[in-house]
C-alpha positions as CSV (number, residue, x, y, z in Angstrom):
1,M,107.1,113.2,40.6
2,S,105.8,111.0,43.4
3,V,102.8,112.1,45.4
4,P,102.0,111.5,49.0
5,S,100.8,108.0,49.6
6,N,97.2,109.2,50.2
7,G,97.2,111.6,47.3
8,Y,97.4,115.4,47.2
9,V,96.2,117.3,50.2
10,Q,93.4,119.9,50.4
11,L,94.6,123.2,51.9
12,D,91.5,123.5,54.1
13,S,92.0,120.1,55.6
14,A,93.6,119.6,59.0
15,R,96.7,118.0,57.4
16,G,96.9,120.8,54.8
17,R,97.0,123.4,57.6
18,W,99.7,121.5,59.4
19,I,101.8,121.3,56.2
20,L,101.4,125.0,55.6
21,A,102.4,125.7,59.3
22,A,105.6,123.6,58.9
23,T,106.7,125.5,55.8
24,V,105.8,128.9,57.2
25,L,107.6,128.2,60.5
26,G,110.7,126.9,58.7
27,S,111.1,129.7,56.3
28,G,110.0,132.2,58.9
29,M,112.8,131.0,61.2
30,A,115.4,131.9,58.5
31,L,113.7,135.3,57.9
32,L,113.7,136.1,61.7
33,D,117.4,135.2,61.9
34,S,118.5,137.6,59.2
35,T,116.6,140.6,60.7
36,V,117.5,139.8,64.3
37,V,121.2,139.4,63.6
38,N,121.5,142.8,61.9
39,V,120.1,144.5,65.0
40,A,122.6,142.6,67.2
41,L,125.7,143.5,65.3
42,P,126.9,146.5,67.4
43,F,126.5,144.5,70.6
44,L,128.2,141.3,69.5
45,G,131.0,143.4,68.0
46,R,131.7,145.1,71.3
47,E,131.5,142.0,73.4
48,L,133.6,139.9,71.0
49,H,136.1,142.7,70.3
50,A,135.4,142.6,66.6
51,G,136.1,145.2,64.0
52,V,134.0,146.2,61.0
53,D,135.5,143.2,59.1
54,G,134.3,140.9,61.8
55,L,130.7,142.3,61.5
56,Q,130.9,141.9,57.7
57,W,131.9,138.3,58.0
58,T,129.1,137.7,60.6
59,V,126.7,138.6,57.8
60,N,128.7,137.3,54.8
61,A,129.7,133.9,56.1
62,Y,126.0,132.9,56.2
63,T,125.2,134.4,52.9
64,L,128.3,132.9,51.3
65,T,127.4,129.2,52.0
66,L,123.7,129.8,51.4
67,A,124.3,131.4,48.0
68,G,126.9,128.8,47.0
69,L,124.8,125.8,48.0
70,I,121.2,126.7,47.7
71,L,120.8,125.2,44.2
72,L,122.4,122.0,45.3
73,G,120.1,121.9,48.3
74,G,117.1,122.1,46.0
75,S,118.4,119.3,43.8
76,L,119.1,117.1,46.8
77,G,115.5,117.5,48.0
78,D,114.1,116.6,44.6
79,R,116.2,113.5,44.5
80,Y,116.2,112.2,48.1
81,G,113.0,113.6,49.5
82,R,111.9,117.2,50.1
83,R,110.6,116.6,53.6
84,R,113.8,114.7,54.5
85,L,116.1,117.5,53.3
86,F,113.8,120.1,54.9
87,V,114.1,118.3,58.3
88,I,117.8,117.8,58.0
89,G,118.3,121.5,57.1
90,T,116.2,122.6,60.0
91,V,118.1,120.4,62.5
92,W,121.4,121.6,61.0
93,F,120.3,125.2,61.2
94,A,119.4,124.8,64.9
95,I,122.7,123.2,65.8
96,A,124.6,125.9,64.0
97,S,122.4,128.5,65.7
98,A,123.3,127.1,69.1
99,L,127.0,127.2,68.2
100,C,126.6,130.9,67.2
101,G,124.9,131.7,70.5
102,L,127.7,130.0,72.4
103,S,130.5,131.6,70.4
104,P,133.6,132.5,72.6
105,G,135.1,134.8,69.9
106,I,134.4,136.3,66.5
107,E,136.3,133.6,64.5
108,F,134.2,130.9,66.1
109,L,131.0,132.9,65.3
110,V,132.0,133.3,61.7
111,G,132.6,129.6,61.3
112,A,129.3,128.8,63.0
113,R,127.5,131.3,60.7
114,A,129.0,129.5,57.7
115,L,127.5,126.2,59.0
116,Q,124.2,128.0,59.6
117,G,124.2,128.9,55.9
118,I,124.6,125.3,54.9
119,G,121.5,124.5,56.9
120,G,119.7,127.3,55.3
121,A,120.7,126.0,51.8
122,L,119.1,122.7,52.7
123,L,116.0,124.2,54.4
124,T,115.1,127.2,52.2
125,P,114.4,125.4,48.8
126,G,112.2,122.8,50.5
127,S,109.4,125.0,51.9
128,L,107.9,126.0,48.5
129,A,108.8,122.7,46.9
130,I,106.8,120.9,49.7
131,I,103.8,123.2,49.0
132,Q,104.0,122.5,45.2
133,A,104.3,118.7,45.8
134,S,101.7,118.3,48.6
135,F,98.6,120.3,47.7
136,V,96.1,119.7,45.0
137,R,96.7,121.9,42.0
138,H,93.9,124.4,42.5
139,D,95.0,125.1,46.1
140,R,98.6,125.8,45.3
141,P,98.3,129.5,44.4
142,R,96.4,130.2,47.6
143,A,98.8,128.2,49.7
144,V,101.7,130.1,48.2
145,G,99.9,133.4,48.9
146,V,99.3,132.4,52.5
147,W,102.9,131.3,52.8
148,S,104.1,134.6,51.4
149,G,101.8,136.7,53.6
150,L,102.8,134.9,56.8
151,G,106.4,135.1,55.8
152,G,105.9,138.9,55.5
153,V,104.5,138.9,59.0
154,A,107.7,137.1,60.2
155,S,109.8,139.8,58.5
156,A,107.7,142.5,60.2
157,I,107.9,141.1,63.8
158,G,111.6,140.0,63.4
159,P,113.1,143.5,64.1
160,L,110.8,144.0,67.1
161,L,111.6,140.6,68.5
162,G,115.3,141.0,67.8
163,G,115.5,144.4,69.4
164,W,113.7,143.2,72.4
165,M,115.9,140.2,72.8
166,V,119.1,142.1,72.3
167,Q,118.1,144.8,74.7
168,S,116.7,142.5,77.5
169,A,118.5,139.2,77.1
170,G,121.6,139.9,75.1
171,W,122.8,139.3,71.5
172,R,123.3,135.6,72.0
173,W,119.6,135.1,72.1
174,A,119.4,136.4,68.5
175,F,120.8,132.9,67.6
176,L,119.5,130.8,70.5
177,I,115.9,131.7,69.7
178,N,116.2,129.5,66.6
179,V,116.6,126.3,68.6
180,P,113.0,126.0,70.0
181,F,111.6,127.3,66.7
182,A,113.5,124.5,64.9
183,L,112.3,121.8,67.3
184,L,108.7,122.8,66.7
185,V,109.2,122.8,62.9
186,V,110.8,119.3,63.0
187,L,108.0,117.9,65.2
188,V,105.3,119.3,62.8
189,A,107.1,118.2,59.6
190,V,107.8,114.7,60.8
191,R,104.2,114.1,61.9
192,H,102.2,115.9,59.2
193,V,104.3,116.6,56.1
194,P,104.1,113.9,53.4
195,E,107.3,112.9,51.6
196,S,107.7,113.7,47.9
197,R,110.5,113.5,45.4
198,D,111.0,113.8,41.6
199,E,111.1,110.3,40.3
200,A,112.4,111.5,37.0
201,A,115.5,113.1,38.5
202,A,118.5,111.5,36.8
203,G,122.2,112.2,36.2
204,R,124.9,113.2,38.6
205,F,124.9,116.0,41.1
206,D,127.0,118.9,40.2
207,V,129.0,118.8,43.5
208,L,132.1,120.2,41.8
209,G,130.1,123.2,40.5
210,S,128.8,123.9,44.0
211,V,132.2,123.7,45.6
212,L,133.8,125.9,42.9
213,A,131.0,128.5,43.2
214,A,131.4,128.7,47.0
215,L,135.2,128.8,46.9
216,A,135.1,131.5,44.2
217,L,132.7,133.6,46.2
218,A,134.8,133.1,49.3
219,G,138.0,134.2,47.6
220,I,136.4,137.3,46.1
221,T,134.6,138.2,49.3
222,Y,137.8,137.9,51.4
223,G,139.7,140.0,48.9
224,L,137.1,142.7,48.9
225,T,136.8,142.7,52.7
226,Q,140.5,143.3,52.9
227,G,140.2,146.4,50.7
228,G,141.1,144.7,47.4
229,A,143.8,142.2,48.5
230,P,145.1,141.0,45.2
231,V,145.9,137.3,45.9
232,P,142.5,136.2,47.2
233,L,140.8,138.2,44.5
234,V,142.8,136.6,41.7
235,V,142.3,133.1,43.2
236,G,138.6,133.8,43.5
237,L,138.3,135.0,39.9
238,L,140.2,132.0,38.6
239,L,137.9,129.7,40.6
240,G,135.0,131.6,39.1
241,A,136.3,131.0,35.6
242,A,136.8,127.3,36.4
243,F,133.1,127.2,37.6
244,V,131.9,128.6,34.3
245,V,134.0,126.1,32.3
246,T,132.7,123.3,34.5
247,E,129.1,124.3,34.0
248,V,129.5,124.5,30.2
249,R,131.0,121.0,30.1
250,R,128.5,119.4,32.5
251,S,125.4,120.5,30.6
252,P,122.6,119.3,30.9
253,D,123.6,118.1,34.4
254,A,125.1,121.5,35.4
255,L,124.1,123.2,38.6
256,V,123.4,126.3,36.4
257,P,122.0,125.4,33.0
258,V,124.0,127.7,30.7
259,G,121.3,127.6,28.1
260,L,119.1,129.8,30.2
261,F,121.7,132.7,29.7
262,R,121.3,132.5,25.9
263,V,118.1,134.3,26.4
264,G,119.2,138.0,26.5
265,V,116.3,139.2,28.8
266,F,117.0,136.5,31.3
267,T,120.6,137.5,31.5
268,A,119.8,141.2,31.7
269,V,117.2,140.8,34.5
270,N,119.8,138.8,36.5
271,V,122.3,141.6,36.0
272,V,119.7,144.0,37.3
273,T,119.1,141.8,40.2
274,L,122.8,141.6,41.1
275,I,123.3,145.3,41.1
276,M,119.9,146.2,42.8
277,Y,120.4,143.7,45.6
278,A,124.0,144.7,46.0
279,A,122.8,148.2,46.8
280,M,120.1,146.9,49.1
281,G,122.6,144.6,50.9
282,V,124.7,147.6,51.9
283,V,121.7,149.5,53.2
284,F,120.4,146.7,55.3
285,F,123.8,146.0,56.7
286,L,124.7,149.6,57.6
287,L,121.4,151.4,58.4
288,V,120.6,149.6,61.7
289,V,124.1,150.1,62.9
290,Q,124.0,153.8,61.9
291,L,120.8,154.3,63.8
292,Q,122.3,152.8,67.0
293,V,125.9,154.1,66.8
294,V,125.3,157.6,65.4
295,S,121.7,158.5,65.8
296,G,121.3,157.1,69.4
297,F,118.4,154.8,68.7
298,G,117.9,151.8,71.0
299,P,117.9,148.2,69.5
300,I,114.1,148.0,69.4
301,A,113.7,151.4,67.7
302,A,116.5,150.6,65.2
303,G,115.1,147.2,64.5
304,L,111.6,148.7,63.7
305,A,113.0,151.4,61.4
306,M,112.4,149.3,58.3
307,L,108.9,148.1,59.3
308,P,107.2,150.6,56.9
309,T,109.1,148.9,54.0
310,T,107.8,145.5,55.0
311,I,104.2,146.8,55.3
312,L,104.3,148.4,51.9
313,M,105.7,145.2,50.3
314,L,102.8,143.3,51.8
315,L,100.2,145.8,50.7
316,L,101.5,146.7,47.2
317,S,103.5,143.9,45.7
318,A,100.5,142.0,44.3
319,R,99.2,145.1,42.6
320,A,102.6,145.8,41.1
321,G,102.6,142.3,39.7
322,E,99.2,143.0,38.1
323,M,100.4,146.3,36.7
324,A,103.4,144.6,35.1
325,K,101.2,141.9,33.6
326,R,98.9,144.6,32.1
327,Y,101.5,147.2,31.0
328,G,104.7,145.3,30.9
329,P,107.5,145.1,33.4
330,R,109.9,147.7,32.0
331,W,108.5,150.9,33.4
332,P,107.3,149.6,36.8
333,M,110.8,148.1,37.3
334,T,112.6,151.2,36.1
335,G,110.4,153.6,38.1
336,G,110.5,151.4,41.2
337,I,114.3,151.1,41.2
338,L,114.7,154.8,40.8
339,V,112.3,155.6,43.6
340,A,114.1,153.1,45.8
341,G,117.4,154.9,45.0
342,C,115.8,158.2,46.0
343,G,115.1,156.5,49.4
344,F,118.8,155.8,49.7
345,L,119.6,159.4,49.0
346,A,117.2,160.4,51.8
347,M,118.9,157.9,54.1
348,S,122.2,159.7,53.6
349,T,120.7,162.6,55.7
350,I,120.2,160.4,58.7
351,G,122.9,161.4,61.2
352,P,123.4,162.4,64.8
353,G,120.1,163.1,66.6
354,A,118.1,162.0,63.6
355,S,114.3,162.3,64.0
356,Y,112.4,159.2,63.2
357,P,109.2,160.9,61.9
358,F,111.0,163.6,59.9
359,Q,114.1,161.8,58.5
360,V,114.0,158.0,59.0
361,L,110.3,157.4,58.2
362,P,110.2,159.3,54.9
363,A,113.4,157.7,53.7
364,V,112.3,154.1,54.4
365,T,108.8,154.8,53.1
366,V,110.1,156.1,49.7
367,F,112.4,153.0,49.6
368,G,109.5,150.7,50.4
369,L,107.3,152.2,47.7
370,G,110.1,151.7,45.1
371,L,110.9,148.2,46.2
372,S,107.2,147.3,46.1
373,A,106.9,148.5,42.5
374,A,110.1,146.7,41.3
375,V,110.3,143.2,42.9
376,A,107.1,141.5,41.6
377,P,107.7,142.6,38.0
378,L,111.4,141.5,38.3
379,T,110.4,138.0,39.6
380,A,107.7,137.6,37.0
381,T,110.2,138.5,34.2
382,V,112.7,135.9,35.5
383,L,110.1,133.2,35.3
384,A,108.6,134.4,32.0
385,T,111.9,134.3,30.2
386,A,112.8,130.7,31.1
387,D,111.4,127.5,29.7
388,E,108.6,126.2,32.0
389,R,110.5,123.1,32.9
390,Y,113.3,125.3,34.2
391,A,111.0,127.6,36.2
392,G,112.3,126.3,39.6
393,T,115.9,126.5,38.5
394,A,115.4,130.0,37.1
395,S,113.9,131.2,40.3
396,G,116.7,129.5,42.3
397,I,119.4,131.1,40.1
398,N,117.8,134.6,40.6
399,N,117.7,134.0,44.3
400,A,121.4,133.0,44.4
401,V,122.3,136.0,42.2
402,A,120.5,138.4,44.6
403,R,122.3,136.9,47.6
404,T,125.6,137.1,45.7
405,G,125.1,140.7,45.0
406,S,124.4,141.5,48.6
407,L,127.4,139.3,49.7
408,L,129.9,141.1,47.4
409,A,128.6,144.6,48.2
410,V,128.7,144.1,51.9
411,A,132.3,143.0,51.5
412,A,133.4,145.8,49.1
413,V,131.6,149.0,50.0
414,P,132.5,149.4,53.8
415,P,136.3,149.4,53.2
416,L,135.8,151.6,50.1
417,V,134.1,154.3,52.3
418,G,136.6,154.0,55.2
419,L,134.5,151.7,57.5
420,V,137.3,149.5,58.7
421,G,138.8,148.5,62.1
422,D,136.8,149.9,65.0
423,A,134.9,152.4,62.9
424,F,131.6,151.2,64.3
425,Q,132.7,152.4,67.7
426,D,133.6,155.9,66.4
427,P,130.4,157.8,65.6
428,P,131.9,160.6,63.4
429,V,133.9,158.1,61.3
430,F,130.9,155.7,60.9
431,D,128.6,158.6,60.0
432,A,130.9,159.8,57.2
433,G,131.3,156.3,55.8
434,F,127.5,155.6,56.0
435,R,126.7,158.8,54.1
436,A,129.2,157.8,51.3
437,A,127.8,154.3,51.2
438,M,124.2,155.5,50.8
439,L,125.4,157.7,47.8
440,I,127.1,154.7,46.3
441,S,124.0,152.5,46.8
442,A,121.9,155.2,45.1
443,A,124.3,155.3,42.2
444,M,124.0,151.5,41.8
445,M,120.2,151.8,41.6
446,V,120.6,154.3,38.8
447,V,122.8,151.9,36.9
448,S,120.3,149.1,37.6
449,A,117.4,151.2,36.3
450,L,119.4,152.2,33.1
451,I,120.0,148.5,32.3
452,T,116.3,147.8,32.9
453,V,115.1,150.5,30.5
454,L,117.6,149.4,27.8
455,T,117.1,145.7,27.9
456,I,113.7,144.6,29.4
457,R,111.0,144.5,26.7
458,S,107.6,145.8,27.6
459,N,105.9,142.7,26.1
460,V,108.0,140.1,27.8
461,L,105.0,139.0,30.0
462,A,102.5,139.1,27.2
463,A,102.6,135.4,26.5
464,D,102.9,134.3,30.1
């Protein structure tokens, strides 16, 4: 791996602070976008005359290209320069965000969101890779901690900023706000972030694998969004099979090293991730809409509804990781997933005239407690069950699996519970569908917890 021309950087130096600022602002921009867009969904749906499927694709088009291309984005950065791909991704993200904000119709918006996801796939892997490649070894854990903490702050202020922008300036600013952020990120990165790359990177890029993965997800997602349309589902599944065959044949140059899945615990924890994040994806998609359409909350209040979850994650995740290290990940993960599922059950009671302190706050607090207990042990288990040289790849795979679970669930569950057409403009219909969706999400968490208790060993982190 090449190093900056003047050597590794101290975190406490002026340049170190600038490097950290660039990575935090870049990743924070993507976090802000996801929280802001969810708050804006009812408004853009009404203005662009979109149905529930249009809202689904507004979320899923971004997730689709991001999940399908994020591993390729990381590989491109390792090969051609992490700063270069980080800057390219940021500029791409900004241009696509501007197109989103200027969209004349829902079809244009969905296409622009897909382009935005490509920018995210180039941008997202670069922030942590830059930290790893730029700072002296003993400063890296602290830099990652600061990066994580400030990223959590971005998640916390995102709903407030999004609600305020949507309410005062309109939904288009949920996207246009990214343009000045991106300009600032590019200026800081070009001036202060050193270039680095993996000089040992060799072999061909698995472009075919990336394309097959994205097309397979697109086919399956489209089929599920249309209530189980058979042709796109079959095409998507066939493309998925072709992706698996391609990855097996391309080893060791595969986008997804299949050898990782020969480790049973690694496979199991990714199945847990898929189901768990599928349930969470449904909740994050529907809750802010339910609060505005059915419960009568304004955009700011609806956006702030999940703030307790973010605060609890910031306060408790590190302790959950320490507990998993001491006692093993099985029971913290199992208990956390079940507690989060109880939060979803409590959310099913949120309806017309819901009280924030007596209904919404307890539900999101229970969810946040469960999520705080489960996520850090899950991440630690993913890394502990992969060979050290595949740590980055294993983390990337788990990230892609989480996004894929959310993508497929947001496509499948709304039609399953009757949320189709103009349901988001019909409060009684949306309320009934929301309640059913929360019960389905809670059931998915039970399945996820059952797989955890049956497959995750308590001593899996002992040698880590």
